[in-house]
N, C-alpha and C positions, 0 to 999 in steps of 0.2 A: 545497319546500324540503329534504324528507323523501328525495328524489330525489337531488337534487344533494348532501344529505350521505352518500348510499350510493356514490353515484360517486367523491365524497374519498377513502371507506374503503378503494376497492379501489385508487385511485390509491397512497393511503398504503403497502397492501400490497407493492406494488413498488418504490415509491422510496425506503421507508424499507431493507430488505433491500439495494438498491443504495448506500444511503449508508453503510453499516456495513462491506459488502466493500469499496468504491472508498477509503474513507480509511482501512480500517486496512491494505491495500495499500499505500499511499503514505505511511503513517507508517514503516511496516517499511523502506520503501526509503531513507528519510531517518534510520534510526536507526543510530548506528555500534556498537550494542551487537549488531544482527544480523549486520553485517560483522565487527564482530571474533569471534565465535561462528564465524561461516563460516571464517575464515582459520585459528582454534586447531583447527577441527575438521578440516579439509580439509588443513592444512599447504601449501598452495600456495605461499604466501610463502618456502618453504624453498627452492622453485625459482627464484625472482627473483633474478636476479645482480646485485642491488644491496643495500647495508645498510640496508635499511629493514625497521621491525618491522609486522605486520600491525596493531597499535592506531594505528599512523601512517596505513597507507592508510586504515583505517576512517573516523579524522577527518578526512583532509583530502576522501576522498569526500563525507561526510555536510556537511561543512562548505561544498563547492562546491554539493552539489544544496540548502541551504538560502539560499544567496546570492543570495535572491530579487531585489534589484538592484543585484549585483557583475556586471560583463561580463569580469572575468578568466577566462583560460582555466583550465582544470583542469590543475594540474601538481604533482607530487611529489617533491623534491628529497632527493638523498642528498649527506651532509655529505662534503666530500672537503678534507680541511685547510682551507684558506682559501676555499675554493669550493664550490659548491655546482652537482652535476651533475642535470640534467633527465631525469627518467625515462621520460616519458611522450612520444610524438611528436605530430606534427600533426595525423595521421588519428584517433588516439586522442582529443585534443583534441576533434575535430570529432564524433566519437562520443560522448563526454561532453556535449557541448555540445547534441546534439539528443535524447540520453535525458533531459536537464533540462528540455528543452522540455517535451515528451511528460507529465513528472512534474508537469511545474505545471499543463498543460492536465488531467489527471488532476484533481488538487487543485482546480481550478476548479469542474469538475463535481461531484466529490464534494461540496463546500461548496453550492451551489447545489442538489445534490439535500437536503442536511441542512436550509437555510434553508426547501425545501418540504415538508419533512418535519416539522418542528418548527410551521411556519403552520397545515398541513392538520390535525396534531393537535392541537394547540390551539385552532382553530377548532374540531374536533369534541367537544373536551371541553367548550370554553362552550359548546356546543348543548347539553351532555346526552346526547349522543350516546354515553353507557357502553357499551351492552351490543354495540350494533356495532364499537365499537373493541376490545372483548376479544375477540370473531368473529374480528377482521381479524387482532391480534396474534396469533392463533394461525396464521393463513396467514404473516404474518411470519417467526416462527420457522423454519418449514418452508422457506421459499424462501430465506431467509438461509444455513441450514444446506445446502440444496442448491447455491446458488451456491460456498460455500467447499468442499464436496465437487468441485463440477465445475471451480472453479480450479484443486483441488489435482492432480484426475486429467489435467487437460489441459497443467499445468506439467511435469508429469510425462512427457508425450510429446513427444521429442526432435523431430521434425517439425513439432510447435506451437511449441517455443520457436522455432525454424528462421525460419518463419511469421510469426511475430510479432516477430522481430527485424528480419527485410526489410520490413513493413508498417508498422512505426513507426520501425524508424532507417534499412535499408537503406543505410548506408555499408561501404565494405568496410576490414578490417583486414590490415596489412601480415604478411607471415610474422614468428613469433616476437615475437607482441605479446603486450606486459606487460599489459595491460588485459585484452584474453580468457582471458590466463592465470589473474589473479588473479579476473575475473568471469563466466569463463564456467562451463562443468560445472564441478563439483557444487555450484555457488551455487544453483540452483533448488531443491535439499534443503532449505537453510537459511529461503528465500524460503517454500516450504510450511509448513516448520514453525512460523514466526514468526507467518505472515499466518492460520494457522488459529486458532494460539490467542490470538492478539490479535482476529482477529474474532468466536472464540469468546467472550472477556472483554466486547467491547463487547456483544454480544449479552447477556450476561448481567447489565450494569450496565442496558441498556436496559430489556429485563423486570423488574426490580426497579423502576425509576422507576416504569414503565409499570404495574406490579401493585399500586405505593401510588397513584399518580393516579386510578385506576379502580376499585379494589375495591369491592363493596357494602357500606354498611353495617350489619353485624349484632350483635345482642347476642353471639351465641358464633359464635367464630371457628374 
């Protein structure tokens, strides 16, 4: 039993950091605040030949990402008197649909890791494996920090971003694509910033909960 608990603690040291990094990343990509910050910081919306504000793009993008049960294609409209002009073309809609599928898969993986982490942690806590939990959690902190740094470094490399797009999406966009304009470079800078902050914040919260649950009983602390 003790050997099984040891194996569980090793698994926890791997799965918990993945949970934090994956879910924080997914949350950022579904948050309108990140897109609004990107549009305000980069001013790319000023180059869009339509009268649509950055917060409108941000709202429509996140609404589409979070519409789990909606089959409506992604679209943003420009008011033109009594009419509404469509901004995005079919190839851009196809890219957004594929990206939405990728985000949903990432979310499912993150939630699976979360359930597994909570299950293992609860089991070890109930088994009184406190010292091992404290030791493994130190490893968790290091692995999580390493993953966040690795994520930031890789996303800063253009070749990696191109490879990631081709691997996960792989759909071409027409010349002068509005979607590529607003969500292409330098949007990765905002992603790195927000993902690092949210990931670090999530790690801090989990660390506090872990400390509260596993700290030894002492007269003087």
